[in-house]
C-alpha positions in Angstrom: 1.0 58.6 -73.2 2.4 56.3 -70.9 1.7 56.0 -67.0 3.7 57.2 -64.2 3.1 54.0 -62.0 6.1 52.3 -60.4 6.2 49.4 -62.9 9.1 48.3 -64.8 8.2 48.7 -68.6 9.8 46.3 -71.0 9.8 46.5 -74.7 8.0 43.3 -75.6 10.0 43.2 -79.0 13.3 42.6 -77.0 13.1 41.8 -73.3 9.6 41.2 -72.3 9.3 38.7 -69.6 5.7 37.9 -70.7 6.1 37.9 -74.5 3.1 38.1 -76.8 2.2 34.3 -77.1 -1.0 32.9 -78.6 -3.4 31.1 -76.4 -1.9 27.6 -77.0 1.5 28.4 -76.4 0.7 30.5 -73.2 0.3 27.5 -70.7 3.3 25.8 -72.2 6.0 28.5 -72.4 4.5 31.7 -71.5 4.7 31.5 -67.8 7.8 29.0 -67.5 10.1 29.6 -64.5 13.4 31.5 -65.3 16.7 32.1 -63.4 16.1 35.8 -62.2 19.0 38.3 -61.7 19.1 40.1 -58.4 19.4 43.6 -60.0 17.8 44.6 -63.2 18.0 47.6 -65.3 15.3 47.8 -68.0 14.5 50.8 -69.9 11.7 51.4 -72.1 12.3 51.9 -75.8 11.5 55.4 -76.8 13.0 55.0 -80.4 16.5 55.9 -81.7 16.5 59.5 -80.6 15.4 60.7 -77.1 15.8 64.1 -75.3 16.5 64.7 -71.5 13.0 66.6 -71.4 11.2 63.6 -72.3 12.3 61.8 -69.1 9.8 61.9 -66.3 11.4 62.9 -63.1 8.9 61.5 -61.1 8.9 57.9 -62.7 12.8 58.2 -62.2 12.5 58.8 -58.4 9.9 56.2 -58.1 12.2 53.6 -59.8 15.2 54.6 -57.7 13.2 54.2 -54.5 12.1 50.7 -55.6 15.8 49.7 -56.3 16.9 51.1 -52.9 14.2 48.9 -51.3 15.0 45.8 -53.1 19.0 46.6 -52.3 18.1 46.9 -48.8 16.0 43.7 -48.6 19.0 41.9 -50.3 21.4 43.2 -47.8 19.1 42.2 -44.9 19.0 38.6 -46.2 22.7 38.6 -46.5 23.2 39.7 -43.2 20.3 37.8 -41.4 22.4 34.5 -41.0 25.1 36.6 -39.0 22.5 37.7 -36.4 20.2 35.0 -36.3 20.2 32.8 -32.9 17.9 30.0 -33.9 18.7 26.3 -34.4 19.6 26.6 -37.8 16.4 26.3 -39.2 16.4 26.5 -43.2 14.2 29.2 -44.9 11.2 28.5 -46.7 12.2 28.2 -50.3 8.7 28.2 -51.6 8.2 31.4 -49.6 11.2 33.2 -50.8 10.7 32.1 -54.3 7.1 33.5 -54.0 8.1 36.5 -52.6 11.0 37.4 -55.3 8.2 36.4 -58.1 5.6 38.7 -56.8 8.1 41.6 -55.9 8.9 41.9 -59.6 5.9 42.6 -61.6 6.6 43.5 -65.0 4.1 44.5 -67.8 5.4 44.5 -71.1 5.1 48.2 -72.2 2.1 49.7 -70.8 -0.4 50.9 -73.5 -3.6 51.5 -71.6 -4.6 54.9 -70.3 -4.3 54.6 -66.6 -6.5 57.8 -66.2 -10.2 57.1 -66.6 -13.2 59.4 -65.6 -13.8 57.5 -62.3 -10.1 57.6 -61.4 -6.7 56.4 -62.1 -6.0 52.6 -62.6 -4.5 50.7 -59.7 -1.3 48.5 -60.4 -3.2 45.5 -60.1 -5.7 46.5 -62.8 -3.0 47.6 -65.0 -1.0 44.3 -64.5 -4.0 42.2 -65.4 -5.6 44.2 -68.1 -2.2 44.3 -69.9 -1.2 40.8 -69.4 -4.5 39.4 -70.4 -4.6 41.4 -73.4 -1.3 40.2 -74.8 -2.6 36.6 -73.9 -5.5 37.3 -76.1 -3.1 38.3 -79.0 -3.5 42.3 -78.7 -2.2 45.1 -76.6 -3.9 46.7 -73.7 -4.8 49.9 -75.8 -6.3 47.8 -78.4 -8.6 45.7 -76.2 -9.6 49.0 -74.4 -10.7 50.6 -77.8 -12.6 47.4 -78.7 -14.4 47.2 -75.3 -15.6 51.0 -75.7 -16.8 50.4 -79.1 -18.8 47.6 -77.8 -20.6 48.8 -74.8 -22.3 52.3 -73.6 -20.4 54.9 -72.1 -21.6 54.2 -68.4 -20.5 50.7 -68.7 -17.1 51.6 -70.2 -16.4 54.1 -67.6 -16.4 51.3 -64.8 -13.1 49.7 -64.6 -14.6 46.8 -63.2 -15.8 45.9 -66.7 -12.6 46.4 -68.6 -10.9 43.9 -66.2 -13.8 41.7 -66.7 -13.8 41.8 -70.4 -10.0 41.3 -70.6 -10.0 38.2 -68.3 -13.2 36.6 -69.5 -12.4 36.9 -73.2 -9.1 34.8 -72.5 -11.1 32.4 -70.3 -13.7 31.8 -72.9 -11.3 30.5 -75.4 -11.1 27.3 -73.3 -14.0 24.7 -72.7 -12.2 22.1 -70.6 -13.1 20.6 -67.4 -10.4 22.3 -65.8 -8.4 25.1 -67.1 -4.8 23.9 -68.3 -3.3 27.1 -67.5 -3.8 26.6 -63.7 -0.8 24.4 -63.8 1.5 27.4 -64.2 2.3 29.4 -61.0 2.3 32.5 -63.1 -1.1 32.2 -64.1 -2.3 31.4 -60.5 -0.9 34.7 -59.4 -2.3 36.5 -62.4 -5.8 35.3 -61.5 -5.2 36.1 -57.8 -4.2 39.8 -59.4 -7.3 39.9 -61.2 -9.3 39.3 -58.4 -7.7 42.1 -56.6 -7.9 44.3 -59.5 -11.5 43.8 -59.7 -12.0 44.3 -56.0 -9.9 47.7 -56.2 -9.7 49.1 -59.6 -8.6 52.4 -58.6 -6.1 54.1 -56.5 -7.5 55.3 -53.3 -5.0 58.3 -53.2 -4.7 61.1 -55.6 -1.1 61.9 -54.9 1.1 60.9 -57.3 4.0 60.6 -54.9 2.0 58.2 -52.7 1.2 56.2 -55.8 5.0 56.1 -56.5 5.7 54.3 -53.0 3.3 51.3 -53.8 5.3 48.1 -54.4 4.6 45.6 -57.0 3.8 42.8 -54.3 0.7 41.6 -53.9 1.5 38.9 -51.2 0.1 40.4 -48.2 -3.0 41.6 -49.8 -6.3 39.6 -49.3 -9.1 39.0 -51.8 -12.6 39.7 -50.7 -15.9 37.6 -51.1 -17.4 39.6 -53.8 -14.2 39.5 -56.0 -14.0 35.9 -55.3 -17.3 34.8 -56.1 -17.1 37.0 -59.4 -13.8 35.7 -60.8 -12.9 32.4 -59.3 -15.7 30.3 -60.9 -15.2 32.0 -64.4 -12.0 29.8 -64.2 -12.8 26.1 -65.3 -13.1 23.7 -62.5 -12.0 26.2 -59.5 -15.4 27.0 -58.2 -19.1 26.7 -58.7 -21.5 29.7 -58.9 -23.9 28.2 -56.5 -21.4 27.3 -53.8 -18.7 29.8 -54.4 -19.6 32.0 -51.4 -19.5 28.7 -49.2 -16.1 28.0 -50.8 -14.9 31.5 -49.9 -16.0 31.1 -46.2 -14.3 27.8 -46.1 -11.0 29.2 -47.3 -10.9 32.4 -45.4 -12.0 31.0 -42.0 -11.8 34.0 -39.5 -9.9 36.1 -41.9 -11.2 39.1 -43.7 -10.1 37.5 -47.1 -7.9 35.0 -49.1 -4.2 35.8 -49.4 -2.1 34.7 -52.3 -0.3 31.7 -50.5 -3.6 30.3 -49.3 -4.9 30.8 -53.1 -1.8 29.1 -54.5 -2.2 26.2 -52.0 -5.8 25.4 -52.7 -5.2 25.5 -56.5 -2.2 23.3 -56.3 -4.1 20.8 -53.9 -6.9 20.6 -56.4 -4.4 19.8 -59.2 -3.1 17.0 -57.3 -6.7 15.6 -56.8 -7.3 15.7 -60.5 -4.0 14.0 -61.0 -4.8 11.4 -58.5 -7.8 10.6 -60.5 -5.9 10.0 -63.5 -3.5 7.5 -62.0 -6.7 5.7 -60.4 -8.0 5.0 -63.7 -4.7 3.3 -64.7 -4.0 1.1 -61.5 -7.7 0.0 -60.8 -9.4 -3.1 -62.1 -10.9 -3.5 -65.6 -14.1 -3.7 -64.4 -14.2 -0.2 -63.5 -13.0 1.1 -67.1 -16.5 2.1 -67.9 -16.9 4.4 -64.8 -14.7 7.4 -63.7 -13.2 7.0 -60.3 -13.9 9.7 -57.8 -12.3 8.8 -54.6 -10.6 5.9 -52.9 -10.7 5.1 -49.4 -8.3 2.8 -48.2 -5.4 3.4 -45.6 -4.1 1.5 -42.4 -4.3 4.6 -40.4 -7.8 5.5 -41.7 -9.5 2.4 -42.8 -13.1 1.9 -43.9 -15.1 -0.6 -42.3 -18.4 -2.3 -43.5 -20.7 -3.6 -40.8 -22.8 -6.7 -41.6 -24.8 -8.2 -38.9 -22.7 -6.9 -36.1 -19.6 -8.1 -37.8 -17.0 -5.5 -39.1 -15.2 -6.1 -42.2 -12.3 -3.5 -43.1 -11.5 -3.1 -46.6 -11.2 -0.6 -49.7 -14.2 1.7 -50.8 -14.1 3.1 -54.2 -16.6 5.7 -55.2 -17.2 6.4 -58.8 -19.8 8.3 -61.0 -22.3 5.6 -60.8 -21.6 3.2 -57.9 -19.9 2.3 -54.5 -17.6 -0.6 -54.7 -16.5 -2.5 -51.6 -13.7 -4.9 -51.5 -13.2 -6.5 -47.9 -10.0 -7.9 -46.6 -10.0 -11.5 -45.4 -7.6 -13.5 -43.7 -6.6 -15.1 -47.1 -6.4 -11.8 -49.0 -9.0 -9.7 -51.0 -12.4 -11.0 -51.3 -15.0 -10.5 -53.9 -15.8 -6.9 -54.7 -19.4 -5.9 -53.9 -21.0 -3.3 -56.2 -23.9 -0.7 -54.9 -25.4 1.4 -57.5 -26.2 5.0 -57.0 -28.0 5.7 -60.1 -31.2 4.2 -58.8 -34.4 6.3 -57.6 -35.2 6.3 -53.8 -31.7 5.9 -52.6 -30.9 7.6 -49.2 -27.6 8.2 -47.3 -27.8 9.0 -43.5 -25.3 9.5 -40.7 -25.5 6.6 -38.3 -24.0 5.0 -35.5 -22.2 1.6 -35.2 -20.6 -0.6 -32.6 -20.2 -4.2 -31.5 -23.4 -6.0 -30.6 -25.6 -3.2 -31.6 -24.2 -0.9 -28.9 -24.2 2.2 -31.2 -21.1 3.5 -29.8 -19.3 5.0 -32.5 -20.7 8.1 -34.3 -18.6 7.6 -37.6 -20.7 5.8 -40.3 -23.0 6.4 -43.0 -25.9 4.0 -44.1 -27.1 3.9 -47.7 -30.1 2.3 -48.6 -33.1 2.6 -51.1 -35.7 1.9 -48.6 -37.1 -0.5 -46.1 -36.6 -4.2 -47.1 -33.6 -3.3 -49.3 -30.1 -3.9 -49.1 -28.4 -1.4 -46.9 -24.8 -0.5 -46.6 -23.2 0.8 -43.3 -20.0 2.1 -43.8 -17.6 3.4 -40.9 -14.9 6.0 -41.6 -12.3 5.6 -38.9 -10.8 8.9 -38.2 -8.8 9.4 -34.9 -8.8 13.1 -35.6 -12.5 13.5 -35.4 -15.7 12.9 -37.3 -15.2 15.2 -40.3 -14.0 12.3 -42.5 -17.2 10.7 -42.0 -19.0 14.0 -43.0 -16.8 14.5 -45.9 -17.6 11.1 -47.2 -21.3 11.7 -46.5 -21.1 14.5 -48.8 -19.3 12.5 -51.5 -21.9 10.0 -51.5 -24.8 12.3 -51.3 -23.6 14.5 -54.1 -23.5 11.4 -56.5 -27.3 10.5 -55.3 -28.4 14.1 -55.7 -26.7 14.3 -59.2 -28.9 11.4 -60.8 -32.0 12.7 -58.9 -31.0 15.9 -60.7 -30.5 14.3 -64.2 -33.8 12.4 -63.6 -36.0 15.5 -63.1 -34.2 18.1 -65.1 -32.3 16.4 -67.9 -33.4 14.7 -71.1 -34.4 10.9 -71.1 -32.2 8.5 -72.3 -33.0 7.8 -76.0 -34.6 11.1 -76.5 -33.5 11.9 -80.0 -34.6 15.5 -79.5 -31.2 16.4 -78.2 -29.6 15.8 -81.3 -32.0 19.0 -82.6 -30.0 21.2 -80.0 -26.0 21.6 -80.5 -24.3 19.9 -77.8 -27.8 18.6 -75.7 -26.5 15.0 -75.9 -23.4 15.9 -73.8 -25.7 17.2 -71.1 -25.5 14.1 -68.8 -21.8 14.5 -69.0 -21.6 17.9 -68.1 -23.5 17.4 -65.2 -21.5 14.4 -64.1 -18.5 16.5 -64.5 -19.8 19.2 -62.3 -20.3 16.9 -59.6 -17.1 15.4 -60.0 -15.4 18.7 -59.7 -17.1 19.7 -56.8 -16.2 16.2 -55.2 -12.4 17.2 -56.1 -12.9 20.8 -54.7 -14.0 19.2 -51.3 -11.3 16.7 -51.5 -8.8 19.6 -51.8 -10.3 21.5 -48.9 -10.2 18.3 -46.6 -6.5 18.0 -47.4 -5.5 21.7 -46.6 -7.6 21.4 -43.4 -10.3 24.0 -44.6 -13.8 22.7 -44.2 -17.0 24.0 -43.2 -18.9 22.6 -40.4 -21.3 21.2 -42.9 -19.5 19.9 -46.0 -22.3 19.4 -48.0 -22.8 23.2 -48.5 -19.6 23.0 -50.6 -21.2 20.5 -53.2 -23.6 22.0 -55.5 -26.4 19.5 -56.1 -26.4 18.4 -52.3 -26.7 22.2 -51.3 -29.2 23.0 -53.9 -31.4 20.3 -52.8 -32.4 21.7 -49.6 -31.7 25.2 -50.1 -34.6 27.7 -50.5 -34.6 28.8 -54.1 -32.7 25.9 -54.9 -35.0 24.4 -57.6 -34.6 27.7 -59.6 -30.9 27.3 -59.6 -31.1 23.6 -60.5 -33.5 24.9 -63.6 -30.6 27.0 -64.7 -28.1 24.5 -64.2 -30.1 22.2 -66.5 -30.5 24.9 -69.2 -26.8 25.5 -69.0 -26.1 21.9 -69.4 -28.5 20.9 -71.9 -29.4 23.9 -73.6 -27.6 25.0 -77.0 -28.3 26.5 -80.3 -31.1 24.9 -82.3 -29.8 23.1 -85.4 -30.6 25.0 -88.6 -32.9 22.7 -90.4 -34.8 21.9 -87.4 -35.3 25.5 -86.8 -36.5 26.0 -90.4 -39.3 23.1 -89.9 -41.0 25.8 -87.6 -40.4 24.1 -84.4 -39.5 27.3 -82.6 -41.1 30.4 -83.1 -38.9 33.4 -84.1 -37.9 35.7 -81.1 -36.7 38.8 -83.1 -39.9 40.9 -83.0 -41.5 39.5 -79.6 -41.0 40.1 -75.9 -39.7 37.5 -73.4 -43.3 37.0 -71.9 -44.8 36.4 -75.2 -42.1 33.8 -76.2 -42.4 32.1 -72.8 -46.2 31.8 -73.0 -46.4 30.8 -76.6 -43.5 28.0 -76.8 -43.0 27.3 -73.2 -39.3 26.6 -74.2 -36.8 28.6 -72.1 -33.6 30.5 -73.1 -30.3 31.0 -71.8 -28.6 34.4 -72.2 -26.7 33.6 -75.1 -29.9 32.5 -77.0 -29.6 28.6 -76.0 -32.7 26.7 -76.1 -34.2 24.3 -73.5 -37.1 22.2 -74.7 -40.5 22.2 -73.0 -40.5 18.2 -72.9 -37.4 17.9 -70.7 -39.1 19.9 -68.1 -40.3 16.9 -65.9 -40.0 18.5 -62.5 -43.0 19.9 -60.8 -41.0 23.1 -60.0 -41.2 24.5 -63.4 -44.9 25.4 -62.7 -44.3 27.5 -59.6 -44.8 31.1 -59.5 -41.1 31.6 -58.5 -40.1 29.9 -61.7 -42.5 31.5 -64.1 -41.4 34.9 -62.7 -37.8 34.2 -63.1 -37.8 33.0 -66.7 -39.9 35.9 -67.8 -37.2 38.1 -67.3 -34.3 35.8 -67.9 -33.9 37.3 -71.4 -33.0 40.6 -70.1 -29.5 41.5 -70.6 -27.2 44.5 -70.5 -23.5 43.5 -70.9 -21.4 41.8 -73.4 -22.2 37.9 -73.6 -19.2 36.1 -74.3 -20.7 32.7 -73.4 -23.2 31.3 -71.4 -20.9 31.2 -68.4 -19.2 34.4 -69.1 -20.9 37.7 -69.2 -19.2 41.2 -68.7 -20.9 43.8 -66.8 -23.7 41.5 -66.2 -24.6 38.1 -64.6 -25.4 34.6 -66.2 -28.7 33.0 -65.2 -27.0 30.6 -63.1 -25.4 33.5 -61.2 -28.8 35.6 -60.9 -30.5 32.5 -59.1 -27.5 31.7 -57.0 -27.5 35.2 -55.8 -31.2 35.2 -54.7 -30.8 31.7 -53.2 -28.0 33.0 -51.3 -29.8 35.7 -50.0 -32.9 33.5 -49.0 -30.5 31.0 -47.3 -29.1 33.8 -45.1 -32.7 34.8 -44.0 -33.3 31.3 -43.1 -30.0 30.9 -41.2 -30.9 34.2 -39.2 -34.3 32.5 -38.3 -32.7 29.4 -37.3 -30.4 31.4 -35.2 -33.2 32.7 -33.2 -34.6 29.1 -32.9 -31.3 27.7 -31.5 -31.1 30.5 -29.1 -34.4 29.8 -28.0 -33.9 26.1 -27.3 -33.5 25.4 -23.6 -32.0 21.9 -22.4 -33.4 19.5 -19.7 -36.4 17.4 -18.5 -35.8 13.6 -18.9 -38.6 11.5 -19.4 -39.7 7.6 -20.1 -40.2 7.5 -24.0 -41.5 4.0 -24.1 -44.1 4.7 -21.4 -45.2 7.5 -23.4 -45.6 5.6 -26.5 -47.5 3.1 -24.8 -49.9 5.5 -23.5 -50.9 7.1 -26.6 -50.9 3.9 -28.6 -54.7 4.0 -28.9 -54.3 7.5 -30.6 -51.4 6.2 -32.6 -53.6 3.3 -34.0 -56.5 5.7 -34.5 -54.5 8.0 -36.5 -52.9 5.2 -38.5 -56.2 3.9 -39.5 -57.7 7.4 -40.3 -54.5 7.7 -42.5 -55.3 4.6 -44.4 -58.9 5.9 -45.0 -57.5 9.2 -46.2 -54.9 7.6 -48.7 -57.5 5.3 -50.1 -55.5 2.0 -49.3 -58.7 0.1 -48.6 -61.2 1.9 -51.0 -64.3 -0.1 -49.9 -63.8 1.0 -46.4 -63.0 4.8 -47.6 -66.3 4.6 -49.6 -68.2 3.5 -46.6 -66.7 5.9 -44.2 -67.4 8.9 -46.6 -70.9 7.7 -47.5 -71.5 7.8 -43.5 -70.0 11.1 -43.0 -71.9 12.7 -45.9 -75.3 11.1 -44.8 -74.7 12.9 -41.4 -73.8 16.2 -43.1 -76.8 16.1 -45.5 -79.5 14.7 -43.3 -78.4 17.4 -40.6 -77.5 15.0 -37.9 -74.1 16.8 -36.9 -75.9 18.2 -33.5 -76.6 14.4 -32.3 -72.9 13.2 -33.1 -71.1 14.5 -29.9 -74.2 13.2 -27.3 -74.1 9.9 -29.2 -70.3 9.6 -29.1 -70.7 10.3 -25.2 -73.5 7.9 -24.8 -71.1 5.2 -26.6 -68.3 5.8 -24.4 -70.2 5.7 -21.4 -72.0 2.2 -22.7 -68.5 0.7 -23.2 -67.1 2.0 -20.0 -70.0 -0.1 -18.1 -69.7 -3.0 -20.2 -66.1 -3.2 -19.4 -66.9 -3.0 -15.7 -69.6 -5.5 -15.9 -67.0 -7.9 -17.9 -64.3 -7.2 -15.3 -66.4 -8.1 -12.3 -67.5 -11.4 -14.0 -63.8 -12.2 -14.4 -64.1 -12.6 -18.1 -61.2 -10.0 -19.0 -58.4 -11.7 -16.9 -56.0 -10.1 -14.2 -53.7 -8.6 -16.5 -56.4 -6.4 -18.1 -55.6 -2.6 -18.2 -52.1 -3.1 -17.3 -49.6 -0.9 -19.3 -46.6 -3.3 -20.6 -43.3 -2.0 -21.7 -40.8 -4.4 -23.3 -37.6 -4.4 -21.3 -34.1 -3.1 -22.8 -31.8 -6.2 -24.0 -29.1 -7.0 -21.4 -26.5 -4.2 -21.2 -23.8 -3.0 -19.0 -23.7 0.2 -17.0 -21.8 2.4 -19.8 -24.5 1.1 -22.2 -27.5 2.0 -20.1 -25.9 5.3 -19.3 -25.8 5.7 -23.1 -29.3 4.7 -23.5 -30.7 6.9 -20.9 -28.7 9.8 -22.5 -30.4 8.9 -25.9 -33.8 8.8 -24.4 -33.1 12.2 -22.6 -31.9 13.6 -26.1 -35.1 12.6 -27.8 -37.4 13.8 -25.4 -35.2 17.2 -25.2 -35.3 17.6 -28.9 -39.2 16.9 -28.7 -39.8 19.7 -26.2 -37.3 22.0 -28.0 -39.4 21.6 -31.0 -42.7 22.3 -29.2 -41.3 25.4 -27.5 -40.1 26.8 -30.7 -43.5 26.2 -32.1 -45.3 27.9 -29.3 -42.6 30.8 -29.4 -43.3 31.4 -33.0 -47.0 31.5 -32.3 -46.2 33.8 -29.4 -44.3 36.0 -32.1 -47.3 36.0 -34.6 -49.7 36.8 -32.1 -47.5 39.6 -30.2 -46.6 41.2 -33.9 -43.0 40.2 -33.4 -43.0 40.1 -37.3 -45.6 42.5 -38.3 -45.9 41.4 -41.9 -46.9 37.8 -40.6 -49.1 39.0 -38.1 -50.9 40.9 -41.0 -51.2 37.9 -43.1 -52.5 35.4 -40.2 -55.1 38.1 -39.1 -56.4 38.6 -42.7 -56.6 34.7 -43.0 -58.5 34.4 -39.7 -60.8 37.3 -40.7 -61.3 35.6 -44.1 -62.0 32.2 -42.4 -64.6 33.9 -39.7 -66.5 35.5 -42.7 -66.8 32.2 -44.6 -68.2 30.6 -41.3 -70.6 33.3 -41.0 -72.0 33.6 -44.6 -71.8 29.9 -45.4 -73.5 27.1 -43.2 -71.3 24.8 -41.2 -72.4 21.9 -42.9 -71.2 22.9 -46.4 -67.8 24.1 -44.7 -67.5 20.6 -43.3 -68.3 18.8 -46.4 -65.7 20.8 -48.5 -62.9 20.2 -45.6 -63.7 16.3 -45.9 -63.7 16.2 -49.4 -60.3 18.1 -49.6 -58.8 15.8 -47.0 -59.8 12.7 -48.8 -58.5 13.9 -52.1 -55.3 15.2 -51.4 -53.6 11.9 -52.4 -55.1 11.3 -55.6 -53.4 11.7 -58.7 -55.1 14.8 -60.0 -54.4 16.8 -56.8 -51.1 15.7 -55.4 -48.8 18.0 -57.0 -51.0 21.0 -56.0 -51.2 20.0 -52.7 -47.7 19.4 -52.3 -46.9 22.6 -53.6 -49.3 24.5 -51.3 -47.7 22.5 -48.3 -44.3 23.5 -49.4 -45.5 27.2 -49.6 -46.9 26.9 -46.1 -43.5 25.4 -44.8 -41.5 28.1 -46.4 -43.5 30.9 -44.9 -43.4 29.1 -41.4 -39.6 28.8 -41.6 -39.3 32.5 -42.0 -41.1 33.2 -38.8 -38.7 33.9 -36.1 -38.9 32.7 -32.3 -39.8 35.1 -29.9 -36.5 35.9 -27.9 -36.0 34.2 -24.4 -34.3 35.6 -21.4 -32.8 33.3 -18.9 -32.3 34.8 -15.3 -29.4 33.7 -13.4 -30.3 31.6 -10.2 -30.0 33.3 -7.0 -29.6 30.8 -4.0 -29.9 31.7 -0.2 -26.4 32.5 0.3 -26.9 35.7 -2.2 -29.6 37.1 0.3 -28.3 40.1 2.4 -28.0 39.8 6.3 -30.7 42.3 6.8 -33.1 40.0 4.8 -32.3 37.0 6.9 -32.6 39.1 10.2 -36.2 40.3 9.1 -37.1 36.6 8.1 -36.0 35.3 11.6 -37.8 38.3 13.7 -41.3 37.5 11.9 -40.5 33.5 12.7 -40.1 34.5 16.3 -43.0 36.9 16.6 -45.4 34.2 15.0 -44.1 31.5 17.7 -44.6 33.9 20.5 -48.1 34.6 19.3 -49.0 30.7 18.9 -47.7 30.2 22.8 -49.8 33.2 24.0 -53.1 31.7 22.2 -52.5 28.4 23.7 
């Protein structure tokens, strides 16, 4: 039984446009361009004998309607030059070709049952299922039967899952960094159709006549975020699971979805970036042969400038997977190439300002350093169109730094022989590097087509996950994905890994402490060097990680279910949205204004600052003998019950000190300048520089006041029950603290607080204290600020005439009363 949809059916043995090719031949000849006839008459092969009663009248009517529409379009194109009054513009050949290709969608003999328990399959679903089935070496009907035998009935009845199975089964055959079939325009369109099919696998209308009027053109349709996030990352190199939703936002912009032309433009630009990297490897110097070039910044219109001692050196900047190379251009040609290693620990990249003579006029630079006292590179990225070039390069460099931080915390150490006990684990580092390079390639492609977010770091996964909530868990899943693999048989026989067959996931996690991917890949406990593995969120996630319901084709492709990376990424996305909503309330509460003198304020609080710094040195045990002396003195006061005398003695010491200074000053032994506040003058500058300095000072004070106001607004929200859950938690904490103070003597409480304060930085408590502080920070970030209402200003001109008369009458009455009293 064949469907009645408006599709031109071809006999695959004779005239099929998409013949049945194996996978290795598909990318070469399966989608090659062919000259297309304007009118086509193709009939389905029904055997040597057929009767008139076998002809479906509705299908014939639908086919005739399609031919009439195409004929009308052809006549319009022929006659359009006769009535056009423009300036002789040439039609866009790319758009015309794209329209023709998408208007003629051929399916080689539809074999699947279009009617399902949930509804009739849409045209996009039929095209996707049939085409991917033949690319898998089977027919749509056979794929449908195989899928029905693999999954339960509830999973089979959902057409989303059948579309996924046909598509993912073909994609699982390739493990390259970027899928080779992306070079074929027809494959790009097929992936777009698959996203449409996943988004709308059924016809919305039940009328067969209405279905027949649907054209085989998908050019004007848009793909939504959910379909894009599900299908696009399945194609190697197109998207990452953690940042797919941000990639969709960048591509879609203000639109509701992604169009076919935009999708093809993005993919083609991405392929150009990868081809450009191959040309870099051939052209550049031999000293880079051991490294993979990511990007080169050198252009006469958009130069790169390196600042050293207020001197600007233009040149060529090369970013590889391990380092930055800068080759300055001098008066006599190219100079010596300098190298900055990006694989070291402690590297930091920051946005900064540069300018001649230290003026900091240009906000278009980044600085890369490994801490105070080390070599710092200050690179300016000149861009006449704005500051996005600097932001993009900041994301490039930060992604490489974040990559090696990820490798050091989550990957196996160099020289660890245990990687050879897990199949493919020795390639884990290379997989992580490739993932970062693909992220940067996608960001480059978006830059070229001018589709960027305000913060480009959201489009590269390691930089994004570094500061995102729940990002540690996503990084753990990526580590398991990169370094995890099947255990070698002889190593398994040695008894290193327990049998998982008859034990639950909780028992396995607690007994072996290894973690397992959804396909059974193992990630060893000894590779877990990051402190995030022992957090409660991590333990809860990995205890439920082995639960699966769908068909696992690989660790990256699961039908009717999600991979571990996808599960963690979805949770991270939801938590990030909560933080963004909270930040939106904070941004709305920030009010501008109130300038001040920062230098004077710093000088006035200098005694408090010095005291705080000295106390911090004691707390960190930088001078152990002083810390021990202070603790001995403090606990002596506590144990001897001398605390009631501390405050009076403090007042007596302060009073004695004041009287002593008074006497010394009267004797003239302190000098005339004693007590004056001294502020260092600013360096000589012109009017513009002074204005900029004042603006910077006002901005610093403004930021301080904004943060202070946000803190007060959050406290107001907690007290006034603006967030009932948080208010309840804080109230319970206060009640518990009050109970402790009532039951336990204050001396013991104070002694415990001092002990906690002076042991936080010690080795055995440092990680626990950091986790507790991180937990408090996450809870504080989720507290929204109380709403702030700004009332419009009302001047005297807005007063009514009657109000003015009343005020004048009252003034005249007061004047007369004063005269009479005199």
